[in-house]
Biopython code that builds the backbone (N, CA, C, O; Angstrom):
import numpy as np
from Bio.PDB.StructureBuilder import StructureBuilder

atoms = [
    (1, "MET", "N", (87.661, 74.981, -62.200)),
    (1, "MET", "CA", (89.079, 75.311, -62.115)),
    (1, "MET", "C", (89.801, 74.740, -63.328)),
    (1, "MET", "O", (89.506, 73.628, -63.768)),
    (2, "PRO", "N", (90.741, 75.499, -63.865)),
    (2, "PRO", "CA", (91.486, 75.038, -65.039)),
    (2, "PRO", "C", (92.364, 73.822, -64.728)),
    (2, "PRO", "O", (92.815, 73.620, -63.601)),
    (3, "ARG", "N", (92.585, 73.022, -65.773)),
    (3, "ARG", "CA", (93.480, 71.877, -65.676)),
    (3, "ARG", "C", (94.692, 72.141, -66.574)),
    (3, "ARG", "O", (94.561, 72.600, -67.709)),
    (4, "VAL", "N", (95.867, 71.839, -66.034)),
    (4, "VAL", "CA", (97.108, 71.955, -66.802)),
    (4, "VAL", "C", (97.630, 70.538, -66.976)),
    (4, "VAL", "O", (97.845, 69.816, -66.002)),
    (5, "ARG", "N", (97.830, 70.151, -68.232)),
    (5, "ARG", "CA", (98.341, 68.813, -68.527)),
    (5, "ARG", "C", (99.722, 68.960, -69.155)),
    (5, "ARG", "O", (99.899, 69.655, -70.156)),
    (6, "PHE", "N", (100.695, 68.289, -68.543)),
    (6, "PHE", "CA", (102.062, 68.256, -69.060)),
    (6, "PHE", "C", (102.175, 66.995, -69.915)),
    (6, "PHE", "O", (102.295, 65.882, -69.402)),
    (7, "VAL", "N", (102.135, 67.196, -71.224)),
    (7, "VAL", "CA", (101.945, 66.134, -72.193)),
    (7, "VAL", "C", (103.013, 65.045, -72.112)),
    (7, "VAL", "O", (102.680, 63.872, -71.943)),
    (8, "LYS", "N", (104.286, 65.412, -72.230)),
    (8, "LYS", "CA", (105.363, 64.416, -72.279)),
    (8, "LYS", "C", (105.530, 63.664, -70.960)),
    (8, "LYS", "O", (106.027, 62.539, -70.941)),
    (9, "GLU", "N", (105.117, 64.282, -69.871)),
    (9, "GLU", "CA", (105.288, 63.664, -68.556)),
    (9, "GLU", "C", (104.037, 62.906, -68.107)),
    (9, "GLU", "O", (104.080, 62.160, -67.129)),
    (10, "GLY", "N", (102.936, 63.096, -68.811)),
    (10, "GLY", "CA", (101.698, 62.426, -68.441)),
    (10, "GLY", "C", (101.151, 62.896, -67.096)),
    (10, "GLY", "O", (100.510, 62.130, -66.376)),
    (11, "LEU", "N", (101.408, 64.154, -66.766)),
    (11, "LEU", "CA", (100.953, 64.708, -65.492)),
    (11, "LEU", "C", (99.849, 65.725, -65.748)),
    (11, "LEU", "O", (99.884, 66.457, -66.737)),
    (12, "GLU", "N", (98.871, 65.763, -64.850)),
    (12, "GLU", "CA", (97.766, 66.715, -64.972)),
    (12, "GLU", "C", (97.387, 67.212, -63.590)),
    (12, "GLU", "O", (97.362, 66.451, -62.624)),
    (13, "ILE", "N", (97.091, 68.503, -63.511)),
    (13, "ILE", "CA", (96.751, 69.104, -62.224)),
    (13, "ILE", "C", (95.669, 70.165, -62.418)),
    (13, "ILE", "O", (95.655, 70.884, -63.417)),
    (14, "GLU", "N", (94.786, 70.246, -61.464)),
    (14, "GLU", "CA", (93.776, 71.296, -61.442)),
    (14, "GLU", "C", (94.316, 72.429, -60.582)),
    (14, "GLU", "O", (94.797, 72.201, -59.472)),
    (15, "VAL", "N", (94.234, 73.657, -61.101)),
    (15, "VAL", "CA", (94.775, 74.819, -60.390)),
    (15, "VAL", "C", (93.759, 75.956, -60.405)),
    (15, "VAL", "O", (92.830, 75.962, -61.213)),
    (16, "ALA", "N", (93.941, 76.889, -59.528)),
    (16, "ALA", "CA", (93.091, 78.075, -59.510)),
    (16, "ALA", "C", (93.346, 78.917, -60.750)),
    (16, "ALA", "O", (94.475, 78.985, -61.237)),
    (17, "GLU", "N", (92.309, 79.552, -61.259)),
    (17, "GLU", "CA", (92.477, 80.459, -62.388)),
    (17, "GLU", "C", (93.485, 81.539, -62.010)),
    (17, "GLU", "O", (93.445, 82.070, -60.900)),
    (18, "GLY", "N", (94.391, 81.864, -62.939)),
    (18, "GLY", "CA", (95.429, 82.859, -62.682)),
    (18, "GLY", "C", (96.746, 82.262, -62.222)),
    (18, "GLY", "O", (97.730, 82.983, -62.057)),
    (19, "THR", "N", (96.776, 80.942, -62.011)),
    (19, "THR", "CA", (98.013, 80.259, -61.651)),
    (19, "THR", "C", (98.923, 80.200, -62.867)),
    (19, "THR", "O", (98.448, 79.972, -63.979)),
    (20, "THR", "N", (100.213, 80.401, -62.679)),
    (20, "THR", "CA", (101.131, 80.294, -63.809)),
    (20, "THR", "C", (101.398, 78.827, -64.138)),
    (20, "THR", "O", (101.239, 77.942, -63.297)),
    (21, "ILE", "N", (101.802, 78.601, -65.365)),
    (21, "ILE", "CA", (102.169, 77.247, -65.779)),
    (21, "ILE", "C", (103.333, 76.751, -64.934)),
    (21, "ILE", "O", (103.361, 75.579, -64.559)),
    (22, "LEU", "N", (104.289, 77.613, -64.628)),
    (22, "LEU", "CA", (105.427, 77.222, -63.797)),
    (22, "LEU", "C", (104.974, 76.810, -62.401)),
    (22, "LEU", "O", (105.464, 75.814, -61.869)),
    (23, "ALA", "N", (104.058, 77.547, -61.804)),
    (23, "ALA", "CA", (103.553, 77.190, -60.466)),
    (23, "ALA", "C", (102.844, 75.842, -60.515)),
    (23, "ALA", "O", (102.971, 75.039, -59.591)),
    (24, "ALA", "N", (102.102, 75.591, -61.587)),
    (24, "ALA", "CA", (101.439, 74.293, -61.739)),
    (24, "ALA", "C", (102.471, 73.177, -61.853)),
    (24, "ALA", "O", (102.308, 72.110, -61.261)),
    (25, "ALA", "N", (103.541, 73.428, -62.620)),
    (25, "ALA", "CA", (104.603, 72.433, -62.787)),
    (25, "ALA", "C", (105.250, 72.111, -61.441)),
    (25, "ALA", "O", (105.479, 70.945, -61.120)),
    (26, "LYS", "N", (105.538, 73.131, -60.671)),
    (26, "LYS", "CA", (106.176, 72.915, -59.373)),
    (26, "LYS", "C", (105.250, 72.131, -58.435)),
    (26, "LYS", "O", (105.691, 71.249, -57.697)),
    (27, "LYS", "N", (103.974, 72.470, -58.480)),
    (27, "LYS", "CA", (103.010, 71.825, -57.587)),
    (27, "LYS", "C", (102.879, 70.332, -57.865)),
    (27, "LYS", "O", (102.704, 69.538, -56.941)),
    (28, "ILE", "N", (102.965, 69.948, -59.142)),
    (28, "ILE", "CA", (102.781, 68.543, -59.495)),
    (28, "ILE", "C", (104.105, 67.795, -59.692)),
    (28, "ILE", "O", (104.113, 66.571, -59.820)),
    (29, "GLY", "N", (105.208, 68.520, -59.715)),
    (29, "GLY", "CA", (106.513, 67.882, -59.887)),
    (29, "GLY", "C", (106.912, 67.664, -61.330)),
    (29, "GLY", "O", (107.681, 66.750, -61.629)),
    (30, "ALA", "N", (106.402, 68.488, -62.228)),
    (30, "ALA", "CA", (106.811, 68.408, -63.634)),
    (30, "ALA", "C", (108.187, 69.061, -63.784)),
    (30, "ALA", "O", (108.429, 70.123, -63.210)),
    (31, "PRO", "N", (109.088, 68.441, -64.544)),
    (31, "PRO", "CA", (110.470, 68.929, -64.656)),
    (31, "PRO", "C", (110.623, 70.119, -65.599)),
    (31, "PRO", "O", (111.054, 69.972, -66.742)),
    (32, "GLN", "N", (110.266, 71.287, -65.104)),
    (32, "GLN", "CA", (110.372, 72.529, -65.877)),
    (32, "GLN", "C", (111.429, 73.409, -65.240)),
    (32, "GLN", "O", (111.401, 73.638, -64.031)),
    (33, "GLY", "N", (112.361, 73.905, -66.041)),
    (33, "GLY", "CA", (113.427, 74.759, -65.538)),
    (33, "GLY", "C", (112.910, 76.094, -65.046)),
    (33, "GLY", "O", (111.851, 76.564, -65.461)),
    (34, "ASP", "N", (113.682, 76.698, -64.148)),
    (34, "ASP", "CA", (113.353, 78.049, -63.663)),
    (34, "ASP", "C", (114.583, 78.670, -63.009)),
    (34, "ASP", "O", (114.561, 79.068, -61.844)),
    (35, "ARG", "N", (115.640, 78.738, -63.780)),
    (35, "ARG", "CA", (116.933, 79.205, -63.273)),
    (35, "ARG", "C", (116.841, 80.551, -62.563)),
    (35, "ARG", "O", (117.527, 80.755, -61.561)),
    (36, "CYS", "N", (116.011, 81.478, -63.053)),
    (36, "CYS", "CA", (115.920, 82.811, -62.445)),
    (36, "CYS", "C", (114.926, 82.860, -61.287)),
    (36, "CYS", "O", (114.736, 83.910, -60.674)),
    (37, "GLY", "N", (114.297, 81.739, -60.991)),
    (37, "GLY", "CA", (113.316, 81.727, -59.912)),
    (37, "GLY", "C", (111.942, 82.186, -60.350)),
    (37, "GLY", "O", (111.084, 82.457, -59.510)),
    (38, "GLY", "N", (111.720, 82.277, -61.632)),
    (38, "GLY", "CA", (110.406, 82.639, -62.141)),
    (38, "GLY", "C", (110.107, 84.118, -62.160)),
    (38, "GLY", "O", (108.969, 84.531, -61.932)),
    (39, "VAL", "N", (111.134, 84.930, -62.433)),
    (39, "VAL", "CA", (110.933, 86.383, -62.446)),
    (39, "VAL", "C", (111.125, 86.986, -63.842)),
    (39, "VAL", "O", (111.389, 88.183, -63.961)),
    (40, "CYS", "N", (110.999, 86.193, -64.874)),
    (40, "CYS", "CA", (111.077, 86.653, -66.268)),
    (40, "CYS", "C", (112.448, 87.253, -66.595)),
    (40, "CYS", "O", (112.540, 88.271, -67.281)),
    (41, "ALA", "N", (113.511, 86.610, -66.097)),
    (41, "ALA", "CA", (114.862, 87.093, -66.362)),
    (41, "ALA", "C", (115.674, 86.107, -67.195)),
    (41, "ALA", "O", (116.822, 86.390, -67.540)),
    (42, "CYS", "N", (115.098, 84.965, -67.517)),
    (42, "CYS", "CA", (115.772, 83.981, -68.358)),
    (42, "CYS", "C", (114.702, 83.270, -69.181)),
    (42, "CYS", "O", (113.525, 83.621, -69.091)),
    (43, "SER", "N", (115.079, 82.307, -69.957)),
    (43, "SER", "CA", (114.092, 81.594, -70.773)),
    (43, "SER", "C", (114.024, 80.112, -70.433)),
    (43, "SER", "O", (113.538, 79.315, -71.236)),
    (44, "THR", "N", (114.508, 79.735, -69.249)),
    (44, "THR", "CA", (114.581, 78.310, -68.932)),
    (44, "THR", "C", (113.227, 77.688, -68.600)),
    (44, "THR", "O", (113.149, 76.469, -68.449)),
    (45, "CYS", "N", (112.168, 78.468, -68.481)),
    (45, "CYS", "CA", (110.828, 77.916, -68.252)),
    (45, "CYS", "C", (110.008, 77.908, -69.547)),
    (45, "CYS", "O", (108.779, 77.840, -69.506)),
    (46, "HIS", "N", (110.686, 77.977, -70.685)),
    (46, "HIS", "CA", (110.043, 78.005, -72.007)),
    (46, "HIS", "C", (109.239, 76.732, -72.239)),
    (46, "HIS", "O", (109.745, 75.621, -72.081)),
    (47, "VAL", "N", (107.967, 76.919, -72.621)),
    (47, "VAL", "CA", (107.080, 75.800, -72.936)),
    (47, "VAL", "C", (106.332, 76.089, -74.225)),
    (47, "VAL", "O", (106.295, 77.222, -74.705)),
    (48, "TYR", "N", (105.732, 75.031, -74.780)),
    (48, "TYR", "CA", (104.805, 75.166, -75.896)),
    (48, "TYR", "C", (103.413, 74.846, -75.353)),
    (48, "TYR", "O", (103.217, 73.807, -74.722)),
    (49, "VAL", "N", (102.467, 75.715, -75.589)),
    (49, "VAL", "CA", (101.085, 75.443, -75.216)),
    (49, "VAL", "C", (100.455, 74.767, -76.439)),
    (49, "VAL", "O", (100.144, 75.427, -77.430)),
    (50, "THR", "N", (100.273, 73.447, -76.356)),
    (50, "THR", "CA", (99.834, 72.670, -77.512)),
    (50, "THR", "C", (98.318, 72.622, -77.655)),
    (50, "THR", "O", (97.801, 72.283, -78.719)),
    (51, "ARG", "N", (97.608, 72.963, -76.582)),
    (51, "ARG", "CA", (96.151, 73.075, -76.628)),
    (51, "ARG", "C", (95.736, 74.111, -75.597)),
    (51, "ARG", "O", (96.215, 74.100, -74.463)),
    (52, "GLY", "N", (94.852, 74.998, -75.995)),
    (52, "GLY", "CA", (94.339, 75.993, -75.069)),
    (52, "GLY", "C", (95.155, 77.273, -74.986)),
    (52, "GLY", "O", (95.099, 77.973, -73.975)),
    (53, "PHE", "N", (95.909, 77.589, -76.027)),
    (53, "PHE", "CA", (96.736, 78.806, -76.001)),
    (53, "PHE", "C", (95.890, 80.035, -75.650)),
    (53, "PHE", "O", (96.338, 80.911, -74.911)),
    (54, "ASP", "N", (94.677, 80.093, -76.181)),
    (54, "ASP", "CA", (93.798, 81.233, -75.903)),
    (54, "ASP", "C", (93.311, 81.259, -74.462)),
    (54, "ASP", "O", (92.727, 82.250, -74.024)),
    (55, "ALA", "N", (93.544, 80.184, -73.725)),
    (55, "ALA", "CA", (93.142, 80.112, -72.313)),
    (55, "ALA", "C", (94.294, 80.530, -71.400)),
    (55, "ALA", "O", (94.282, 80.241, -70.203)),
    (56, "THR", "N", (95.293, 81.216, -71.974)),
    (56, "THR", "CA", (96.392, 81.759, -71.172)),
    (56, "THR", "C", (96.339, 83.286, -71.237)),
    (56, "THR", "O", (95.727, 83.866, -72.134)),
    (57, "SER", "N", (96.981, 83.906, -70.281)),
    (57, "SER", "CA", (97.037, 85.372, -70.238)),
    (57, "SER", "C", (97.745, 85.911, -71.481)),
    (57, "SER", "O", (98.457, 85.185, -72.175)),
    (58, "ASP", "N", (97.536, 87.180, -71.740)),
    (58, "ASP", "CA", (98.178, 87.824, -72.882)),
    (58, "ASP", "C", (99.690, 87.855, -72.705)),
    (58, "ASP", "O", (100.199, 87.961, -71.589)),
    (59, "LEU", "N", (100.390, 87.761, -73.814)),
    (59, "LEU", "CA", (101.846, 87.848, -73.828)),
    (59, "LEU", "C", (102.236, 89.320, -73.680)),
    (59, "LEU", "O", (101.881, 90.149, -74.518)),
    (60, "GLU", "N", (102.958, 89.635, -72.625)),
    (60, "GLU", "CA", (103.388, 91.015, -72.371)),
    (60, "GLU", "C", (104.737, 91.275, -73.057)),
    (60, "GLU", "O", (105.434, 90.335, -73.437)),
    (61, "ASP", "N", (105.096, 92.541, -73.212)),
    (61, "ASP", "CA", (106.343, 92.923, -73.886)),
    (61, "ASP", "C", (107.576, 92.297, -73.249)),
    (61, "ASP", "O", (108.463, 91.820, -73.956)),
    (62, "GLU", "N", (107.641, 92.294, -71.916)),
    (62, "GLU", "CA", (108.808, 91.744, -71.227)),
    (62, "GLU", "C", (108.981, 90.258, -71.542)),
    (62, "GLU", "O", (110.095, 89.800, -71.794)),
    (63, "GLU", "N", (107.874, 89.506, -71.526)),
    (63, "GLU", "CA", (107.950, 88.081, -71.857)),
    (63, "GLU", "C", (108.391, 87.899, -73.303)),
    (63, "GLU", "O", (109.223, 87.040, -73.596)),
    (64, "PHE", "N", (107.849, 88.687, -74.190)),
    (64, "PHE", "CA", (108.221, 88.609, -75.600)),
    (64, "PHE", "C", (109.715, 88.836, -75.779)),
    (64, "PHE", "O", (110.367, 88.122, -76.541)),
    (65, "ASP", "N", (110.261, 89.829, -75.077)),
    (65, "ASP", "CA", (111.697, 90.117, -75.159)),
    (65, "ASP", "C", (112.543, 88.965, -74.636)),
    (65, "ASP", "O", (113.564, 88.631, -75.238)),
    (66, "VAL", "N", (112.143, 88.355, -73.537)),
    (66, "VAL", "CA", (112.908, 87.248, -72.955)),
    (66, "VAL", "C", (112.790, 86.005, -73.828)),
    (66, "VAL", "O", (113.744, 85.233, -73.923)),
    (67, "LEU", "N", (111.649, 85.795, -74.463)),
    (67, "LEU", "CA", (111.506, 84.650, -75.371)),
    (67, "LEU", "C", (112.514, 84.709, -76.514)),
    (67, "LEU", "O", (112.850, 83.676, -77.094)),
    (68, "ASP", "N", (112.995, 85.895, -76.843)),
    (68, "ASP", "CA", (114.026, 86.032, -77.878)),
    (68, "ASP", "C", (115.299, 85.270, -77.517)),
    (68, "ASP", "O", (116.085, 84.927, -78.400)),
    (69, "LYS", "N", (115.508, 85.002, -76.226)),
    (69, "LYS", "CA", (116.696, 84.275, -75.770)),
    (69, "LYS", "C", (116.512, 82.758, -75.845)),
    (69, "LYS", "O", (117.480, 82.007, -75.721)),
    (70, "ALA", "N", (115.287, 82.312, -76.047)),
    (70, "ALA", "CA", (114.974, 80.875, -76.042)),
    (70, "ALA", "C", (115.321, 80.227, -77.375)),
    (70, "ALA", "O", (115.484, 80.904, -78.390)),
    (71, "PHE", "N", (115.431, 78.904, -77.353)),
    (71, "PHE", "CA", (115.685, 78.124, -78.560)),
    (71, "PHE", "C", (114.357, 77.614, -79.120)),
    (71, "PHE", "O", (113.430, 77.313, -78.369)),
    (72, "ASP", "N", (114.280, 77.522, -80.431)),
    (72, "ASP", "CA", (113.130, 76.949, -81.131)),
    (72, "ASP", "C", (111.803, 77.573, -80.688)),
    (72, "ASP", "O", (110.864, 76.867, -80.324)),
    (73, "VAL", "N", (111.744, 78.891, -80.726)),
    (73, "VAL", "CA", (110.515, 79.603, -80.373)),
    (73, "VAL", "C", (109.479, 79.380, -81.469)),
    (73, "VAL", "O", (109.787, 79.451, -82.659)),
    (74, "ARG", "N", (108.249, 79.109, -81.049)),
    (74, "ARG", "CA", (107.147, 78.847, -81.967)),
    (74, "ARG", "C", (105.995, 79.802, -81.663)),
    (74, "ARG", "O", (106.041, 80.565, -80.698)),
    (75, "ALA", "N", (104.979, 79.747, -82.490)),
    (75, "ALA", "CA", (103.807, 80.614, -82.286)),
    (75, "ALA", "C", (103.116, 80.328, -80.957)),
    (75, "ALA", "O", (102.437, 81.200, -80.415)),
    (76, "THR", "N", (103.278, 79.121, -80.429)),
    (76, "THR", "CA", (102.619, 78.741, -79.170)),
    (76, "THR", "C", (103.583, 78.757, -77.983)),
    (76, "THR", "O", (103.280, 78.194, -76.931)),
    (77, "SER", "N", (104.739, 79.397, -78.147)),
    (77, "SER", "CA", (105.717, 79.475, -77.057)),
    (77, "SER", "C", (105.253, 80.438, -75.979)),
    (77, "SER", "O", (104.677, 81.488, -76.263)),
    (78, "ARG", "N", (105.517, 80.054, -74.734)),
    (78, "ARG", "CA", (105.272, 80.928, -73.584)),
    (78, "ARG", "C", (106.362, 80.677, -72.559)),
    (78, "ARG", "O", (107.013, 79.632, -72.569)),
    (79, "LEU", "N", (106.553, 81.643, -71.678)),
    (79, "LEU", "CA", (107.386, 81.425, -70.503)),
    (79, "LEU", "C", (106.446, 80.962, -69.401)),
    (79, "LEU", "O", (105.458, 81.631, -69.095)),
    (80, "GLY", "N", (106.752, 79.829, -68.815)),
    (80, "GLY", "CA", (105.881, 79.276, -67.791)),
    (80, "GLY", "C", (105.683, 80.190, -66.599)),
    (80, "GLY", "O", (104.647, 80.134, -65.936)),
    (81, "CYS", "N", (106.668, 81.030, -66.321)),
    (81, "CYS", "CA", (106.559, 81.940, -65.174)),
    (81, "CYS", "C", (105.620, 83.103, -65.448)),
    (81, "CYS", "O", (105.186, 83.777, -64.514)),
    (82, "GLN", "N", (105.299, 83.349, -66.713)),
    (82, "GLN", "CA", (104.462, 84.490, -67.074)),
    (82, "GLN", "C", (103.065, 84.095, -67.546)),
    (82, "GLN", "O", (102.117, 84.864, -67.384)),
    (83, "ALA", "N", (102.932, 82.918, -68.119)),
    (83, "ALA", "CA", (101.649, 82.485, -68.680)),
    (83, "ALA", "C", (100.721, 82.018, -67.570)),
    (83, "ALA", "O", (100.965, 80.997, -66.928)),
    (84, "LYS", "N", (99.660, 82.772, -67.355)),
    (84, "LYS", "CA", (98.648, 82.421, -66.352)),
    (84, "LYS", "C", (97.493, 81.735, -67.058)),
    (84, "LYS", "O", (97.066, 82.156, -68.133)),
    (85, "VAL", "N", (96.992, 80.677, -66.441)),
    (85, "VAL", "CA", (95.918, 79.909, -67.067)),
    (85, "VAL", "C", (94.550, 80.446, -66.659)),
    (85, "VAL", "O", (94.305, 80.804, -65.506)),
    (86, "ARG", "N", (93.661, 80.486, -67.671)),
    (86, "ARG", "CA", (92.274, 80.894, -67.451)),
    (86, "ARG", "C", (91.327, 79.752, -67.787)),
    (86, "ARG", "O", (90.125, 79.830, -67.533)),
    (87, "GLY", "N", (91.882, 78.695, -68.360)),
    (87, "GLY", "CA", (91.112, 77.520, -68.764)),
    (87, "GLY", "C", (92.065, 76.359, -68.938)),
    (87, "GLY", "O", (93.252, 76.470, -68.631)),
    (88, "ASP", "N", (91.553, 75.247, -69.430)),
    (88, "ASP", "CA", (92.360, 74.039, -69.595)),
    (88, "ASP", "C", (93.430, 74.244, -70.673)),
    (88, "ASP", "O", (93.165, 74.805, -71.736)),
    (89, "VAL", "N", (94.640, 73.777, -70.369)),
    (89, "VAL", "CA", (95.745, 73.871, -71.323)),
    (89, "VAL", "C", (96.566, 72.586, -71.307)),
    (89, "VAL", "O", (96.695, 71.921, -70.278)),
    (90, "ASP", "N", (97.109, 72.259, -72.459)),
    (90, "ASP", "CA", (98.097, 71.195, -72.593)),
    (90, "ASP", "C", (99.424, 71.873, -72.862)),
    (90, "ASP", "O", (99.511, 72.792, -73.676)),
    (91, "VAL", "N", (100.454, 71.413, -72.175)),
    (91, "VAL", "CA", (101.766, 72.053, -72.227)),
    (91, "VAL", "C", (102.838, 71.019, -72.537)),
    (91, "VAL", "O", (102.836, 69.919, -71.985)),
    (92, "GLU", "N", (103.750, 71.386, -73.426)),
    (92, "GLU", "CA", (104.944, 70.578, -73.671)),
    (92, "GLU", "C", (106.141, 71.368, -73.148)),
    (92, "GLU", "O", (106.452, 72.449, -73.647)),
    (93, "ILE", "N", (106.797, 70.823, -72.153)),
    (93, "ILE", "CA", (108.016, 71.433, -71.627)),
    (93, "ILE", "C", (109.091, 71.250, -72.696)),
    (93, "ILE", "O", (109.355, 70.129, -73.130)),
    (94, "THR", "N", (109.703, 72.338, -73.114)),
    (94, "THR", "CA", (110.706, 72.255, -74.175)),
    (94, "THR", "C", (111.932, 71.465, -73.704)),
    (94, "THR", "O", (112.183, 71.336, -72.506)),
    (95, "ASP", "N", (112.675, 70.949, -74.661)),
    (95, "ASP", "CA", (113.916, 70.238, -74.324)),
    (95, "ASP", "C", (114.871, 71.161, -73.570)),
    (95, "ASP", "O", (115.565, 70.723, -72.652)),
    (96, "GLU", "N", (114.909, 72.431, -73.953)),
    (96, "GLU", "CA", (115.752, 73.430, -73.289)),
    (96, "GLU", "C", (115.366, 73.560, -71.807)),
    (96, "GLU", "O", (116.232, 73.595, -70.932)),
    (97, "SER", "N", (114.079, 73.630, -71.545)),
    (97, "SER", "CA", (113.599, 73.772, -70.178)),
    (97, "SER", "C", (113.855, 72.493, -69.375)),
    (97, "SER", "O", (114.254, 72.549, -68.211)),
    (98, "PHE", "N", (113.623, 71.349, -70.006)),
    (98, "PHE", "CA", (113.877, 70.067, -69.346)),
    (98, "PHE", "C", (115.355, 69.946, -68.963)),
    (98, "PHE", "O", (115.678, 69.531, -67.850)),
    (99, "GLN", "N", (116.245, 70.307, -69.882)),
    (99, "GLN", "CA", (117.682, 70.244, -69.593)),
    (99, "GLN", "C", (118.051, 71.206, -68.473)),
    (99, "GLN", "O", (118.878, 70.881, -67.622)),
    (100, "ALA", "N", (117.446, 72.380, -68.470)),
    (100, "ALA", "CA", (117.700, 73.340, -67.389)),
    (100, "ALA", "C", (117.279, 72.749, -66.053)),
    (100, "ALA", "O", (117.977, 72.919, -65.054)),
    (101, "PHE", "N", (116.138, 72.055, -66.024)),
    (101, "PHE", "CA", (115.695, 71.401, -64.789)),
    (101, "PHE", "C", (116.727, 70.379, -64.326)),
    (101, "PHE", "O", (117.070, 70.326, -63.145)),
    (102, "LEU", "N", (117.221, 69.567, -65.261)),
    (102, "LEU", "CA", (118.230, 68.558, -64.906)),
    (102, "LEU", "C", (119.479, 69.210, -64.334)),
    (102, "LEU", "O", (120.048, 68.727, -63.355)),
    (103, "ASP", "N", (119.903, 70.307, -64.945)),
    (103, "ASP", "CA", (121.086, 71.028, -64.469)),
    (103, "ASP", "C", (120.853, 71.634, -63.087)),
    (103, "ASP", "O", (121.755, 71.644, -62.249)),
    (104, "GLU", "N", (119.647, 72.136, -62.854)),
    (104, "GLU", "CA", (119.314, 72.804, -61.598)),
    (104, "GLU", "C", (119.069, 71.823, -60.452)),
    (104, "GLU", "O", (119.238, 72.176, -59.285)),
    (105, "HIS", "N", (118.670, 70.585, -60.785)),
    (105, "HIS", "CA", (118.277, 69.600, -59.769)),
    (105, "HIS", "C", (118.995, 68.273, -59.999)),
    (105, "HIS", "O", (118.358, 67.292, -60.383)),
    (106, "PRO", "N", (120.291, 68.222, -59.774)),
    (106, "PRO", "CA", (121.041, 67.002, -60.080)),
    (106, "PRO", "C", (120.555, 65.765, -59.320)),
    (106, "PRO", "O", (120.679, 64.651, -59.829)),
    (107, "THR", "N", (120.014, 65.932, -58.138)),
    (107, "THR", "CA", (119.549, 64.767, -57.369)),
    (107, "THR", "C", (118.199, 64.247, -57.862)),
    (107, "THR", "O", (117.771, 63.167, -57.455)),
    (108, "GLU", "N", (117.526, 64.997, -58.728)),
    (108, "GLU", "CA", (116.209, 64.594, -59.235)),
    (108, "GLU", "C", (116.248, 64.152, -60.698)),
    (108, "GLU", "O", (115.203, 63.950, -61.317)),
    (109, "GLN", "N", (117.459, 64.003, -61.249)),
    (109, "GLN", "CA", (117.587, 63.699, -62.673)),
    (109, "GLN", "C", (116.947, 62.371, -63.055)),
    (109, "GLN", "O", (116.229, 62.309, -64.053)),
    (110, "ASP", "N", (117.186, 61.311, -62.295)),
    (110, "ASP", "CA", (116.628, 60.002, -62.644)),
    (110, "ASP", "C", (115.104, 60.023, -62.636)),
    (110, "ASP", "O", (114.472, 59.482, -63.543)),
    (111, "ALA", "N", (114.515, 60.640, -61.627)),
    (111, "ALA", "CA", (113.064, 60.727, -61.537)),
    (111, "ALA", "C", (112.488, 61.541, -62.691)),
    (111, "ALA", "O", (111.456, 61.180, -63.255)),
    (112, "ALA", "N", (113.152, 62.632, -63.038)),
    (112, "ALA", "CA", (112.686, 63.480, -64.138)),
    (112, "ALA", "C", (112.766, 62.733, -65.456)),
    (112, "ALA", "O", (111.836, 62.793, -66.261)),
    (113, "ARG", "N", (113.854, 62.037, -65.681)),
    (113, "ARG", "CA", (114.004, 61.275, -66.932)),
    (113, "ARG", "C", (112.966, 60.156, -67.029)),
    (113, "ARG", "O", (112.489, 59.849, -68.121)),
    (114, "ALA", "N", (112.617, 59.550, -65.903)),
    (114, "ALA", "CA", (111.631, 58.485, -65.887)),
    (114, "ALA", "C", (110.239, 59.016, -66.256)),
    (114, "ALA", "O", (109.431, 58.281, -66.823)),
    (115, "LEU", "N", (109.961, 60.260, -65.944)),
    (115, "LEU", "CA", (108.665, 60.871, -66.283)),
    (115, "LEU", "C", (108.551, 61.204, -67.759)),
    (115, "LEU", "O", (107.468, 61.134, -68.340)),
    (116, "ARG", "N", (109.654, 61.560, -68.348)),
    (116, "ARG", "CA", (109.674, 62.110, -69.711)),
    (116, "ARG", "C", (109.436, 61.028, -70.757)),
    (116, "ARG", "O", (110.194, 60.063, -70.851)),
    (117, "LYS", "N", (108.381, 61.200, -71.537)),
    (117, "LYS", "CA", (108.096, 60.275, -72.621)),
    (117, "LYS", "C", (108.753, 60.808, -73.891)),
    (117, "LYS", "O", (108.762, 62.018, -74.117)),
    (118, "PRO", "N", (109.300, 59.925, -74.720)),
    (118, "PRO", "CA", (109.932, 60.406, -75.965)),
    (118, "PRO", "C", (108.902, 61.029, -76.901)),
    (118, "PRO", "O", (107.727, 60.664, -76.891)),
    (119, "SER", "N", (109.371, 61.978, -77.707)),
    (119, "SER", "CA", (108.482, 62.664, -78.672)),
    (119, "SER", "C", (108.076, 61.728, -79.778)),
    (119, "SER", "O", (107.334, 62.121, -80.678)),
]
sb = StructureBuilder()
sb.init_structure("model")
sb.init_model(0)
sb.init_chain("A")
sb.init_seg("    ")
for serial, (resi, resn, name, xyz) in enumerate(atoms, 1):
    if name == "N":
        sb.init_residue(resn, " ", resi, " ")
    sb.init_atom(name, np.array(xyz, "f"), 0.0, 1.0, " ", f" {name:<3s}", serial, name[0])
structure = sb.get_structure()
């Protein structure tokens, strides 16, 4: 089973193949935004796949279009709600996504900040 490691938070979880990065984040409690509920309608689940990019599903047109709304898009950018894992990946939750999580979960802000390691 693939492992998803959230680099800045020091969290790692084993998930079934085909699980999205966002689902893995929710399962382990990683502070990743998902304002639209994970339906590819916003960019608040934007992440960087820092290792194992080829172990994620192909980038579809809809995801590519929504990534245009994100800040600081890179060659390894993915939307956590769309990127399905097929193997081990390391993920960096973007600052934009982290801030969206804080905005969406005001009662969990202290815990989320405590997890986040500085870059």
